[in-house]
C-alpha positions as a Markdown table, in Angstrom:
| # | Residue | x | y | z |
|---|---|---|---|---|
| 1 | Met | 16.9 | 15.4 | -22.3 |
| 2 | Gln | 15.2 | 15.1 | -18.9 |
| 3 | Lys | 11.7 | 13.7 | -19.2 |
| 4 | Leu | 9.0 | 15.4 | -17.2 |
| 5 | Thr | 7.5 | 12.4 | -15.5 |
| 6 | Arg | 5.4 | 14.2 | -12.8 |
| 7 | Pro | 2.0 | 15.1 | -14.2 |
| 8 | Gly | 1.7 | 18.2 | -12.0 |
| 9 | Ser | 5.1 | 19.6 | -13.3 |
| 10 | Arg | 4.2 | 18.8 | -16.9 |
| 11 | Trp | 0.8 | 20.6 | -16.6 |
| 12 | Val | 2.4 | 23.7 | -15.0 |
| 13 | Ile | 5.2 | 23.9 | -17.5 |
| 14 | Arg | 3.1 | 23.3 | -20.6 |
| 15 | Thr | 0.4 | 25.8 | -19.4 |
| 16 | Asn | 2.9 | 28.5 | -18.5 |
| 17 | Tyr | 4.7 | 28.0 | -21.9 |
| 18 | Val | 1.5 | 28.5 | -23.9 |
| 19 | Val | 0.3 | 31.4 | -21.8 |
| 20 | Arg | 3.7 | 33.1 | -21.8 |
| 21 | Ala | 4.2 | 32.7 | -25.5 |
| 22 | Ala | 0.8 | 34.1 | -26.4 |
| 23 | Ser | 1.0 | 36.9 | -23.9 |
| 24 | Phe | 4.5 | 38.0 | -24.9 |
| 25 | Ala | 3.5 | 37.9 | -28.6 |
| 26 | Thr | 0.5 | 40.2 | -27.9 |
| 27 | Leu | 2.7 | 42.5 | -25.8 |
| 28 | Phe | 5.2 | 42.5 | -28.8 |
| 29 | Val | 2.4 | 44.0 | -30.9 |
| 30 | Ala | 1.3 | 46.5 | -28.3 |
| 31 | Ile | 4.8 | 47.7 | -27.5 |
| 32 | Gly | 5.7 | 47.7 | -31.2 |
| 33 | Met | 2.8 | 50.0 | -31.9 |
| 34 | His | 3.9 | 52.2 | -29.0 |
| 35 | Met | 7.6 | 52.2 | -30.2 |
| 36 | Ala | 6.5 | 53.0 | -33.8 |
| 37 | Ala | 4.8 | 56.1 | -32.6 |
| 38 | Gln | 7.9 | 57.1 | -30.6 |
| 39 | Asn | 10.4 | 56.4 | -33.5 |
| 40 | Tyr | 12.6 | 53.9 | -31.6 |
| 41 | Ala | 15.9 | 52.8 | -33.2 |
| 42 | Ala | 16.5 | 49.5 | -35.0 |
| 43 | Thr | 18.4 | 48.1 | -32.0 |
| 44 | Ala | 15.4 | 48.5 | -29.8 |
| 45 | Trp | 13.3 | 46.6 | -32.3 |
| 46 | Thr | 15.8 | 43.8 | -32.3 |
| 47 | Leu | 15.8 | 43.6 | -28.5 |
| 48 | Leu | 12.0 | 43.7 | -28.6 |
| 49 | Ala | 11.8 | 40.8 | -31.0 |
| 50 | Ala | 14.3 | 38.8 | -29.0 |
| 51 | Gln | 12.6 | 39.5 | -25.7 |
| 52 | Phe | 9.0 | 38.9 | -26.6 |
| 53 | Leu | 9.2 | 36.4 | -29.5 |
| 54 | Val | 12.3 | 34.3 | -28.7 |
| 55 | Tyr | 12.5 | 34.5 | -25.0 |
| 56 | Pro | 9.4 | 32.4 | -24.1 |
| 57 | His | 10.8 | 29.5 | -26.2 |
| 58 | Val | 14.2 | 29.7 | -24.6 |
| 59 | Leu | 12.6 | 29.4 | -21.1 |
| 60 | Phe | 10.6 | 26.4 | -22.1 |
| 61 | Trp | 13.8 | 24.7 | -23.5 |
| 62 | Arg | 15.5 | 25.5 | -20.2 |
| 63 | Thr | 12.8 | 23.7 | -18.2 |
| 64 | Arg | 13.0 | 20.7 | -20.5 |
| 65 | Ile | 16.7 | 20.1 | -19.9 |
| 66 | Ser | 16.6 | 20.9 | -16.2 |
| 67 | Arg | 16.9 | 18.0 | -13.7 |
| 68 | Gln | 14.3 | 19.8 | -11.6 |
| 69 | Pro | 11.9 | 21.2 | -14.2 |
| 70 | Leu | 9.3 | 22.6 | -11.8 |
| 71 | Arg | 11.9 | 24.5 | -9.8 |
| 72 | Ala | 13.3 | 25.9 | -13.1 |
| 73 | Glu | 9.8 | 27.0 | -14.1 |
| 74 | Met | 9.3 | 28.8 | -10.8 |
| 75 | Ser | 12.6 | 30.7 | -11.3 |
| 76 | Asn | 11.4 | 31.5 | -14.8 |
| 77 | Leu | 8.4 | 33.4 | -13.3 |
| 78 | Ile | 10.8 | 35.5 | -11.2 |
| 79 | Leu | 12.9 | 36.2 | -14.3 |
| 80 | Asp | 9.7 | 37.4 | -16.1 |
| 81 | Cys | 9.3 | 40.0 | -13.3 |
| 82 | Leu | 12.8 | 41.2 | -13.7 |
| 83 | Val | 12.9 | 41.6 | -17.5 |
| 84 | Leu | 9.4 | 43.2 | -17.7 |
| 85 | Gly | 10.4 | 45.6 | -15.0 |
| 86 | Val | 13.4 | 46.6 | -17.1 |
| 87 | Trp | 11.1 | 47.0 | -20.2 |
| 88 | Ala | 8.6 | 49.1 | -18.2 |
| 89 | Ala | 11.4 | 51.5 | -17.2 |
| 90 | Ala | 13.1 | 51.5 | -20.6 |
| 91 | Leu | 9.8 | 52.5 | -22.3 |
| 92 | Gly | 9.3 | 55.3 | -19.8 |
| 93 | Phe | 6.6 | 53.6 | -17.8 |
| 94 | Pro | 3.7 | 53.9 | -20.3 |
| 95 | Ala | 0.8 | 53.5 | -17.8 |
| 96 | Val | -1.3 | 50.8 | -19.5 |
| 97 | Ile | 1.6 | 48.7 | -20.8 |
| 98 | Ala | 3.5 | 48.8 | -17.5 |
| 99 | Phe | 0.3 | 48.0 | -15.6 |
| 100 | Thr | -0.4 | 45.1 | -17.9 |
| 101 | Met | 3.1 | 43.6 | -17.5 |
| 102 | Phe | 3.1 | 44.1 | -13.7 |
| 103 | Met | -0.4 | 42.5 | -13.2 |
| 104 | Gly | 0.5 | 39.6 | -15.5 |
| 105 | Val | 3.7 | 38.6 | -13.6 |
| 106 | Ser | 2.1 | 39.3 | -10.2 |
| 107 | Leu | -0.9 | 37.1 | -11.0 |
| 108 | Asp | 1.5 | 34.3 | -12.2 |
| 109 | Asn | 3.5 | 34.3 | -9.0 |
| 110 | Ala | 0.4 | 34.7 | -6.8 |
| 111 | Ile | -1.1 | 31.6 | -8.3 |
| 112 | Tyr | 1.9 | 29.4 | -7.4 |
| 113 | Arg | 3.1 | 31.1 | -4.2 |
| 114 | Gly | 0.2 | 33.0 | -2.8 |
| 115 | Trp | 0.7 | 36.5 | -1.4 |
| 116 | Arg | 4.4 | 35.8 | -0.9 |
| 117 | Gly | 4.7 | 35.3 | -4.6 |
| 118 | Ala | 2.8 | 38.5 | -5.4 |
| 119 | Leu | 5.1 | 40.4 | -3.0 |
| 120 | Gln | 8.2 | 38.9 | -4.5 |
| 121 | Ala | 6.9 | 39.8 | -8.0 |
| 122 | Leu | 6.5 | 43.4 | -6.9 |
| 123 | Ile | 10.0 | 43.5 | -5.4 |
| 124 | Val | 11.7 | 41.9 | -8.4 |
| 125 | Phe | 9.7 | 44.0 | -10.9 |
| 126 | Ser | 10.7 | 47.1 | -9.0 |
| 127 | Cys | 14.4 | 46.0 | -8.9 |
| 128 | Gly | 14.3 | 45.5 | -12.7 |
| 129 | Ala | 12.8 | 49.0 | -13.3 |
| 130 | Leu | 15.2 | 50.6 | -10.8 |
| 131 | Gly | 18.2 | 48.9 | -12.3 |
| 132 | Trp | 17.4 | 50.3 | -15.7 |
| 133 | Met | 16.8 | 53.8 | -14.2 |
| 134 | Val | 20.3 | 53.6 | -12.5 |
| 135 | Phe | 22.3 | 52.3 | -15.5 |
| 136 | Gly | 20.1 | 53.3 | -18.5 |
| 137 | Gly | 18.7 | 56.6 | -17.5 |
| 138 | Ser | 15.2 | 57.5 | -16.5 |
| 139 | Ser | 12.3 | 58.9 | -18.3 |
| 140 | Phe | 8.5 | 59.1 | -17.7 |
| 141 | Ser | 6.0 | 59.1 | -20.5 |
| 142 | Pro | 2.8 | 57.4 | -19.3 |
| 143 | Asp | 0.6 | 58.3 | -22.3 |
| 144 | Thr | -0.2 | 55.8 | -25.0 |
| 145 | Glu | -2.3 | 55.9 | -28.1 |
| 146 | Leu | -5.8 | 54.7 | -27.9 |
| 147 | Ser | -5.1 | 51.6 | -30.0 |
| 148 | Val | -2.2 | 50.6 | -27.8 |
| 149 | Thr | -4.3 | 51.1 | -24.7 |
| 150 | Val | -7.1 | 49.0 | -26.1 |
| 151 | Leu | -4.7 | 46.3 | -27.2 |
| 152 | Ser | -2.9 | 46.2 | -23.8 |
| 153 | Leu | -6.2 | 46.0 | -21.9 |
| 154 | Ala | -7.4 | 43.3 | -24.2 |
| 155 | Cys | -4.2 | 41.4 | -23.7 |
| 156 | Leu | -4.5 | 41.7 | -19.9 |
| 157 | Ser | -8.2 | 40.6 | -20.0 |
| 158 | Ala | -7.4 | 37.6 | -22.2 |
| 159 | Tyr | -4.6 | 36.7 | -19.9 |
| 160 | Val | -6.7 | 36.9 | -16.8 |
| 161 | Ile | -9.5 | 34.9 | -18.5 |
| 162 | Ser | -7.0 | 32.3 | -19.7 |
| 163 | Ile | -5.5 | 31.9 | -16.2 |
| 164 | Gly | -9.0 | 31.7 | -14.7 |
| 165 | Thr | -10.0 | 29.0 | -17.2 |
| 166 | Gln | -6.9 | 27.0 | -16.4 |
| 167 | Val | -7.5 | 27.3 | -12.7 |
| 168 | Phe | -11.1 | 26.3 | -13.2 |
| 169 | Ala | -10.1 | 23.2 | -15.1 |
| 170 | Arg | -7.5 | 22.3 | -12.5 |
| 171 | Asn | -10.1 | 22.8 | -9.7 |
| 172 | Ser | -12.5 | 20.6 | -11.6 |
| 173 | Glu | -9.9 | 17.9 | -11.8 |
| 174 | Leu | -9.2 | 18.2 | -8.1 |
| 175 | His | -12.9 | 18.1 | -7.3 |
| 176 | Val | -13.2 | 14.8 | -9.2 |
| 177 | Thr | -10.1 | 13.5 | -7.6 |
| 178 | Arg | -11.3 | 14.4 | -4.1 |
| 179 | Glu | -14.7 | 12.8 | -4.8 |
| 180 | Glu | -13.0 | 9.6 | -6.0 |
| 181 | Leu | -10.7 | 9.6 | -3.0 |
| 182 | Arg | -13.7 | 10.2 | -0.7 |
| 183 | Lys | -15.5 | 7.2 | -2.2 |
| 184 | Ser | -12.4 | 5.1 | -2.0 |
| 185 | Glu | -11.9 | 6.1 | 1.7 |
| 186 | Gln | -15.6 | 5.2 | 2.4 |
| 187 | Lys | -15.1 | 1.8 | 0.7 |
| 188 | Tyr | -11.9 | 0.9 | 2.6 |
| 189 | Arg | -13.3 | 2.3 | 5.8 |
| 190 | Leu | -16.4 | 0.0 | 5.3 |
| 191 | Ile | -14.1 | -3.0 | 4.8 |
| 192 | Thr | -12.0 | -2.1 | 7.8 |
| 193 | Glu | -14.9 | -1.3 | 10.1 |
| 194 | Asn | -16.5 | -4.7 | 9.3 |
| 195 | Ala | -13.3 | -6.9 | 9.1 |
| 196 | Gly | -13.0 | -9.6 | 11.7 |
| 197 | Asp | -9.2 | -9.2 | 11.7 |
| 198 | Leu | -7.6 | -6.6 | 13.9 |
| 199 | Ile | -6.4 | -3.5 | 11.9 |
| 200 | Ala | -4.3 | -0.9 | 13.6 |
| 201 | Leu | -2.6 | 2.3 | 12.5 |
| 202 | Leu | 0.3 | 3.2 | 14.8 |
| 203 | Asp | 2.7 | 6.2 | 15.1 |
| 204 | Ala | 6.5 | 5.9 | 15.3 |
| 205 | Glu | 6.2 | 5.4 | 19.1 |
| 206 | Gly | 3.7 | 2.5 | 18.9 |
| 207 | Arg | 0.7 | 4.6 | 19.9 |
| 208 | Trp | -2.8 | 4.3 | 18.5 |
| 209 | Val | -3.7 | 6.4 | 15.5 |
| 210 | Tyr | -6.6 | 4.2 | 14.6 |
| 211 | Ala | -7.9 | 0.8 | 15.8 |
| 212 | Ser | -10.6 | -1.1 | 14.0 |
| 213 | Pro | -13.9 | -1.9 | 15.8 |
| 214 | Ser | -12.8 | -5.6 | 16.1 |
| 215 | Tyr | -10.5 | -4.5 | 18.9 |
| 216 | Arg | -13.4 | -3.5 | 21.0 |
| 217 | Ser | -14.4 | -7.1 | 21.6 |
| 218 | Leu | -11.0 | -7.7 | 23.2 |
| 219 | Leu | -9.8 | -4.6 | 24.9 |
| 220 | Pro | -11.5 | -1.9 | 27.1 |
| 221 | Gly | -12.2 | 1.5 | 25.5 |
| 222 | Ala | -9.6 | 3.3 | 27.6 |
| 223 | Ala | -6.9 | 1.1 | 26.2 |
| 224 | Leu | -7.8 | 2.0 | 22.6 |
| 225 | Glu | -7.8 | 5.8 | 23.0 |
| 226 | Ile | -5.9 | 7.7 | 20.3 |
| 227 | Gly | -2.4 | 8.4 | 21.6 |
| 228 | Ala | -2.4 | 5.6 | 24.2 |
| 229 | Ser | 0.3 | 2.9 | 23.9 |
| 230 | Ala | -0.8 | 0.0 | 21.7 |
| 231 | Leu | 2.0 | -2.1 | 23.3 |
| 232 | Ala | 0.5 | -1.9 | 26.8 |
| 233 | Gln | -1.9 | -4.8 | 26.3 |
| 234 | Ile | 0.7 | -7.1 | 24.6 |
| 235 | His | 1.9 | -10.0 | 26.8 |
| 236 | Pro | 5.0 | -8.8 | 28.8 |
| 237 | Glu | 7.1 | -11.6 | 27.4 |
| 238 | Asp | 6.3 | -10.5 | 23.8 |
| 239 | Arg | 6.3 | -6.7 | 24.2 |
| 240 | Glu | 10.0 | -6.0 | 23.4 |
| 241 | Met | 9.9 | -8.4 | 20.4 |
| 242 | Val | 6.9 | -6.6 | 19.0 |
| 243 | Arg | 8.5 | -3.2 | 19.6 |
| 244 | Ala | 11.6 | -4.3 | 17.8 |
| 245 | Arg | 9.6 | -5.6 | 14.8 |
| 246 | Leu | 7.7 | -2.3 | 14.5 |
| 247 | Lys | 10.9 | -0.4 | 14.7 |
| 248 | Glu | 12.5 | -2.5 | 12.0 |
| 249 | Ala | 9.5 | -2.0 | 9.7 |
| 250 | Met | 9.8 | 1.8 | 10.2 |
| 251 | Gln | 13.6 | 1.8 | 9.6 |
| 252 | Thr | 13.8 | -0.6 | 6.6 |
| 253 | Gly | 10.3 | -0.2 | 5.0 |
| 254 | Glu | 10.1 | -3.9 | 4.7 |
| 255 | Ser | 7.1 | -5.9 | 5.8 |
| 256 | Gln | 7.5 | -7.7 | 9.2 |
| 257 | Glu | 5.6 | -10.8 | 10.2 |
| 258 | Phe | 5.5 | -12.1 | 13.7 |
| 259 | Leu | 3.5 | -13.9 | 16.4 |
| 260 | Tyr | 2.4 | -12.3 | 19.7 |
| 261 | Arg | 0.0 | -12.6 | 22.5 |
| 262 | Leu | -2.6 | -10.0 | 23.4 |
| 263 | Val | -3.9 | -9.9 | 27.0 |
| 264 | Thr | -7.6 | -9.2 | 26.6 |
| 265 | Glu | -10.0 | -7.4 | 29.0 |
| 266 | Asp | -10.9 | -10.7 | 30.7 |
| 267 | Gly | -7.3 | -11.4 | 31.4 |
| 268 | Ala | -7.0 | -14.2 | 28.8 |
| 269 | Ala | -4.1 | -14.3 | 26.4 |
| 270 | His | -5.0 | -14.5 | 22.7 |
| 271 | Glu | -2.4 | -15.5 | 20.2 |
| 272 | Phe | -2.1 | -13.5 | 16.9 |
| 273 | Glu | -0.3 | -13.7 | 13.7 |
| 274 | Ala | 0.6 | -10.1 | 12.5 |
| 275 | Thr | 1.9 | -8.3 | 9.5 |
| 276 | Ala | 3.4 | -4.8 | 9.9 |
| 277 | Asn | 4.0 | -2.4 | 7.0 |
| 278 | Ala | 5.4 | 1.1 | 7.4 |
| 279 | Phe | 4.6 | 4.1 | 5.2 |
| 280 | Ser | 4.9 | 7.9 | 5.1 |
| 281 | His | 1.9 | 10.3 | 5.0 |
| 282 | Ala | 2.6 | 14.0 | 4.7 |
| 283 | Gly | 6.1 | 13.3 | 5.9 |
| 284 | Val | 5.0 | 11.4 | 9.0 |
| 285 | Arg | 5.8 | 7.8 | 9.5 |
| 286 | Arg | 3.0 | 5.4 | 10.3 |
| 287 | Thr | 2.7 | 1.6 | 10.6 |
| 288 | Val | -0.3 | -0.5 | 9.6 |
| 289 | Val | -0.5 | -3.7 | 11.6 |
| 290 | Val | -3.0 | -6.4 | 10.5 |
| 291 | Ser | -3.5 | -9.2 | 13.1 |
| 292 | Ile | -5.3 | -12.5 | 12.7 |
| 293 | Asp | -6.5 | -14.3 | 15.8 |
| 294 | Ile | -5.0 | -17.8 | 15.7 |
| 295 | Thr | -5.8 | -18.8 | 19.3 |
| 296 | Glu | -8.3 | -21.5 | 18.3 |
| 297 | Leu | -6.0 | -22.7 | 15.6 |
| 298 | Arg | -3.1 | -23.0 | 18.0 |
| 299 | Gln | -5.3 | -24.8 | 20.5 |
| 300 | Arg | -6.3 | -27.2 | 17.9 |
| 301 | Glu | -2.7 | -27.7 | 16.9 |
| 302 | Lys | -1.8 | -28.4 | 20.5 |
| 303 | Ala | -4.7 | -30.8 | 20.8 |
| 304 | Leu | -3.7 | -32.6 | 17.7 |
| 305 | Ala | -0.1 | -32.8 | 18.8 |
| 306 | Ile | -1.2 | -34.4 | 22.1 |
| 307 | Gln | -3.4 | -36.8 | 20.2 |
| 308 | Ala | -0.6 | -37.6 | 17.8 |
| 309 | His | 1.7 | -38.2 | 20.7 |
| 310 | Ala | -0.8 | -40.5 | 22.4 |
| 311 | Phe | -1.4 | -42.3 | 19.1 |
| 312 | Glu | 2.2 | -42.8 | 18.5 |
| 313 | Asn | 3.0 | -44.0 | 22.0 |
| 314 | Met | 0.1 | -46.3 | 22.7 |
| 315 | Ala | 0.9 | -49.8 | 23.7 |
| 316 | Glu | -1.4 | -51.3 | 21.2 |
| 317 | Gly | -0.7 | -51.2 | 17.5 |
| 318 | Met | -3.0 | -48.8 | 15.5 |
| 319 | Met | -3.8 | -48.5 | 11.9 |
| 320 | Ile | -6.1 | -46.0 | 10.2 |
| 321 | Thr | -7.4 | -46.6 | 6.6 |
| 322 | Thr | -9.8 | -45.0 | 4.2 |
| 323 | Thr | -13.1 | -46.6 | 3.3 |
| 324 | Asp | -11.5 | -48.2 | 0.3 |
| 325 | Gly | -8.8 | -49.8 | 2.4 |
| 326 | Thr | -5.8 | -47.4 | 1.7 |
| 327 | Ile | -3.6 | -47.2 | 4.8 |
| 328 | Leu | -3.1 | -43.7 | 6.0 |
| 329 | Ser | -1.3 | -44.1 | 9.3 |
| 330 | Ile | 0.3 | -46.5 | 11.7 |
| 331 | Asn | 2.0 | -46.1 | 15.1 |
| 332 | Lys | 5.2 | -47.5 | 16.5 |
| 333 | Ala | 3.5 | -50.3 | 18.3 |
| 334 | Phe | 2.0 | -51.5 | 15.0 |
| 335 | Thr | 5.5 | -51.7 | 13.6 |
| 336 | Ala | 6.7 | -53.6 | 16.7 |
| 337 | Val | 3.8 | -56.1 | 16.4 |
| 338 | Thr | 4.0 | -56.7 | 12.6 |
| 339 | Gly | 7.5 | -55.8 | 11.7 |
| 340 | Tyr | 6.3 | -53.5 | 8.9 |
| 341 | Ser | 7.6 | -49.8 | 8.9 |
| 342 | Lys | 5.6 | -46.8 | 7.9 |
| 343 | Glu | 7.4 | -46.5 | 4.6 |
| 344 | Glu | 6.4 | -50.1 | 3.7 |
| 345 | Val | 2.7 | -49.7 | 4.4 |
| 346 | Leu | 1.5 | -46.1 | 4.0 |
| 347 | Gly | -0.5 | -45.6 | 0.9 |
| 348 | Lys | -0.9 | -49.3 | 0.2 |
| 349 | Gln | -4.0 | -51.4 | 0.4 |
| 350 | Val | -4.7 | -53.3 | 3.6 |
| 351 | Thr | -5.4 | -56.4 | 1.6 |
| 352 | Glu | -1.7 | -56.6 | 0.7 |
| 353 | Phe | -0.9 | -57.5 | 4.3 |
| 354 | His | -3.4 | -60.3 | 4.6 |
| 355 | Thr | -1.3 | -63.3 | 5.7 |
| 356 | Ala | -3.1 | -66.1 | 3.9 |
| 357 | Leu | -3.5 | -67.8 | 7.3 |
| 358 | Gln | -7.3 | -67.0 | 7.1 |
| 359 | Pro | -9.7 | -67.7 | 4.2 |
| 360 | Ala | -10.9 | -64.7 | 2.1 |
| 361 | Lys | -14.4 | -65.2 | 3.6 |
| 362 | Phe | -13.0 | -64.3 | 7.1 |
| 363 | Tyr | -12.1 | -60.8 | 5.9 |
| 364 | Asp | -15.4 | -60.4 | 4.2 |
| 365 | Asp | -17.2 | -61.3 | 7.5 |
| 366 | Ile | -15.1 | -58.6 | 9.3 |
| 367 | Arg | -16.2 | -56.0 | 6.7 |
| 368 | Glu | -19.8 | -57.0 | 6.9 |
| 369 | Ala | -19.8 | -56.9 | 10.7 |
| 370 | Val | -18.2 | -53.4 | 10.8 |
| 371 | Ser | -20.7 | -52.2 | 8.2 |
| 372 | Arg | -23.7 | -53.5 | 10.3 |
| 373 | His | -22.5 | -52.8 | 13.8 |
| 374 | Gly | -19.8 | -50.2 | 13.4 |
| 375 | Arg | -17.1 | -52.5 | 14.9 |
| 376 | Trp | -15.6 | -56.0 | 15.0 |
| 377 | Ala | -13.3 | -57.6 | 17.5 |
| 378 | Gly | -11.6 | -61.0 | 17.6 |
| 379 | Thr | -8.4 | -63.1 | 17.6 |
| 380 | Thr | -6.7 | -64.5 | 14.6 |
| 381 | Trp | -3.4 | -66.1 | 13.6 |
| 382 | Ser | -1.2 | -63.7 | 11.7 |
| 383 | Arg | 2.3 | -63.5 | 10.1 |
| 384 | Arg | 4.9 | -60.9 | 10.8 |
| 385 | Lys | 7.2 | -59.5 | 8.1 |
| 386 | Asp | 9.9 | -62.0 | 9.2 |
| 387 | Asn | 7.4 | -64.8 | 8.6 |
| 388 | Ser | 7.0 | -65.7 | 12.3 |
| 389 | Ile | 3.5 | -66.6 | 13.3 |
| 390 | Tyr | 1.7 | -65.0 | 16.3 |
| 391 | Arg | -1.7 | -64.9 | 17.8 |
| 392 | Glu | -3.2 | -61.5 | 17.1 |
| 393 | Arg | -6.0 | -59.7 | 19.0 |
| 394 | Arg | -7.6 | -57.2 | 16.6 |
| 395 | Ser | -10.5 | -54.8 | 16.8 |
| 396 | Val | -11.8 | -52.7 | 13.9 |
| 397 | Ser | -14.1 | -49.7 | 14.3 |
| 398 | Ala | -15.8 | -47.4 | 11.8 |
| 399 | Ile | -15.2 | -43.6 | 12.1 |
| 400 | Met | -18.2 | -41.7 | 11.0 |
| 401 | Asp | -18.9 | -38.0 | 10.3 |
| 402 | Glu | -21.8 | -36.0 | 11.7 |
| 403 | Ala | -24.2 | -37.3 | 9.0 |
| 404 | Gly | -23.5 | -40.9 | 10.0 |
| 405 | His | -21.4 | -41.7 | 7.0 |
| 406 | Thr | -18.3 | -43.8 | 7.4 |
| 407 | Thr | -15.1 | -41.9 | 6.5 |
| 408 | His | -12.3 | -44.1 | 7.9 |
| 409 | Tyr | -11.6 | -47.3 | 9.7 |
| 410 | Ile | -9.3 | -47.7 | 12.7 |
| 411 | Ala | -7.8 | -51.1 | 13.7 |
| 412 | Phe | -6.2 | -51.9 | 17.1 |
| 413 | Val | -3.7 | -54.8 | 17.0 |
| 414 | Ala | -2.0 | -56.6 | 20.0 |
| 415 | Val | -0.1 | -59.8 | 20.4 |
| 416 | Ala | -2.1 | -62.5 | 22.2 |
| 417 | Gly | 0.7 | -65.0 | 22.0 |
| 418 | Asp | 3.3 | -66.6 | 19.7 |
| 419 | Ala | 2.9 | -69.8 | 17.7 |
| 420 | Ala | 5.6 | -71.3 | 19.8 |
| 421 | Asn | 3.4 | -70.9 | 22.9 |
C-alpha cells in the first residue's frame, strides 16, 4: 500500500474522509426519511445504503492505494458532484436535499480550487442530474416534510461549520509557520548582513539577486544593482572559469569550490576562495556564492615562500631550534658544511651534534651569552659527519616575541678553514 508521506496530502485526505463519511451518513438519514414518506422500492434502499454508507470508505481506500493520493482525492471531489447530481434528479429535486448536496460539493471544490472548482462542481453536478433525466426519466417534487427539511439544513450547517473549523485550524497552523519563517528569515538576514564574508544570490545568468553589505566596501553601488552582472567585476582572466563553475553548479546541483580575483573599486585585485551551491525556489534556479577574502593570506604565503627560498639558498648554513634545543629546520648550506641531512637532524637535540672538540663549559658559555645579550658569535673547531675537522664560524641569536620572550634560536654556520690548512 502506498504510504502518504506528504503532511499536506495526509491532512487533506484524512479530513475529507471524516467529513464525507459523516455528511453522507447524515444525508442517508435525511434521504431515507424522504424515501420512506414516498414509499420507494427495496432496490432504491439498497442503492441508498451503498451510496451513502459504503461509498465514502471506498473512496478513502482508493486514495490509500493510489500512487498520487492527493490527485486521487481531487478526482473524488468531482465524483461526489456527479453522483449527488444523479441522486438529486432521481429523487425529483427535493429542494432542501438537492440544495444541501449541491452546496456541500460546491464548497468542497471551492476550498481546493477556488472559483474554478465551484464552477466545475456546478457543471458536473448538472451533468449528473441531466444524465439521470435523459436515461432514467424526469420528475419534479420539491416539497419535503418538515423533519427532513430541518435535518437537511442541520446537516448543511454542521458541514459548513466543520469546514470552517478545519480551515481555521489550517490557517492557524499557517500563521504559526509564517511567523516562525519570518523570525528565521530575520535571524539569517541578521547573520548575512553582518557577516564579513561575501554572500551573493545569483540567477541562472549570473546576475545579482542579492549581495550582502560586505560587498559595498569593495565594489561601487552601481555594480551591485539587482539585475546587473555579478561577473563584470571579476578579473578578466578568471571570468570564464567562474561562469563555467556557476553553470556546473546549476546543472549538477553539486557544490563547486574555486578561487578567483575580484577587481575592486580602487582597481586592486583581491583574491577569494568561493563555494557555490545551486537550489530551486518556486521553480526558479538560484545560486548562493559564499566568498572568503584570502588576499592577505596569499600575500603571507608568497612572503613565506620567498623567505623559505632565501633561507634554503643562503650561502651560510642555518639552523633553527626551539628554546629546549630541538632542531626544527636547517638549509642546504648547513648540510654542505656539516654533512648532516635534514632527515638526520630534524626533531633531535642540538646537543647530539656537539663534536667533543670543545669542553661542555664552552656550550654553557654560549647559552649564557645568548641569554644575556640575545646573541653570540665566535669560531670553533668542529667535526663533520665524515669525521673531518674544520674551523667553524658560528653565530647564535635569540628570536623573541612581542612580549620579549625567547621563542626560538637561530644559528648561522660557515667554514672558516679546514684542519689541513
